[in-house]
N, C-alpha and C positions, 0 to 999 in steps of 0.2 A: 440412954444417949442417944440420939440422933446424927445420921449424917448427911448431908447433903444429898439430895434426888433419891432415898435410897431409905425404907423402914422396916423396922426389926422387926423379923417376923417373930408371931409365937407359936410354938410348938400347940400341937391339938391330940391329947390324949386317945381321944376317941378316932384319930386316924390311925392308930397303929393298931396291930393283930398280937392279942394278948394271949402269953402263951401256958401252956397247962403247969400247974404247979411242979418243978425237979425238975423240968426238961433242959434247962441250965447246967444239970450235975452229972456228973461223968457218970457214964455207964460199964457193967459189969467187965472188970478185966481193966479196965482203963486205967487206974489206981495202984495196979502191980508195980513194983519197982523197976522190972524190966521197962515199961512202955512211961515210966514218968523220966522225964528231963529233969536236970536242974543245970542250970548257970550256975558258972564257976570261973575265977581266974587261976589262972594258972603260969609258970615261967617255964617254957623247954628249950633247946637247942635249936637257934635258929634252921641248922642243919636238917633237923626233924622236922620241923614245920615249913622246909620247904620241900623236904621229898613230898608229904604228902599230899602239896598244894601242887607238885607236879601232876603227881598219880590224877590227880582228881580232877585238871587242865584236859584229862582226855577225854575225847567222848563218851556218853555213856556213863563215866564212874560217877560211883558218889562222893558228896562234898569230903572235904579232908576233915572237916569233926569228927563224922559217918566213918568214915574210915580210920578215925584214932578212937573211937569210941568200938571198935567192931575188933582192933588190935587188943584192945582194955579188956571187951568180953572173954577173946580166945584164953587171953593169959588168965584169967581166974581164972575158965571154965576150966584148964589147964588143957586145953583143944590149942594150944600155939605150935605152929608151925617149927619146927629144926632143921631149915634147912642148909646144905653146905656152907653156902655163903656164912649164915649169921655163925654157925658153930665154927668156922676159920677165924670168923673175929672175935671171939669169946675168949679172952685170957684163961678166963679159969677150964675150960674146955681143955684148952692146948695143955694145961697146965699138968689135967687130969691124965691126958693121952701121952704127954713125956712121961710122968711115972709111969703109966702102965706098960710104956715100951721098953723103959729102964728095968723094972720088977721082971719082962718075957727074957731080955737079955739077958741078964743075970744068972738066970736058972739053967741048970743043965738041959743038956739035949732030951734025957731020958725022962725027966721031972715030967 
């Protein structure tokens, strides 16, 4: 199909540089699970998303998806930080502390 005033161009394969066989394949180490990103669809709480987007909006901060990935990796590898704010909002932690305080307060002073 031709348009008025324009001709369709035909690509000449001789004008393109030929790549060596396998040049498009992944290099060693690029296929490790740690380096392979997978697109998923996930539902998260809006306040969680807003938290990461707010942090990502600061100068020099990584993208919010990268930050979420770092937090998930830290949790997976057992390196999750337990700061006081996080612990103060964790109901299981609060109940455990309350049980421990009750245990300690019911023991005799010399025990």
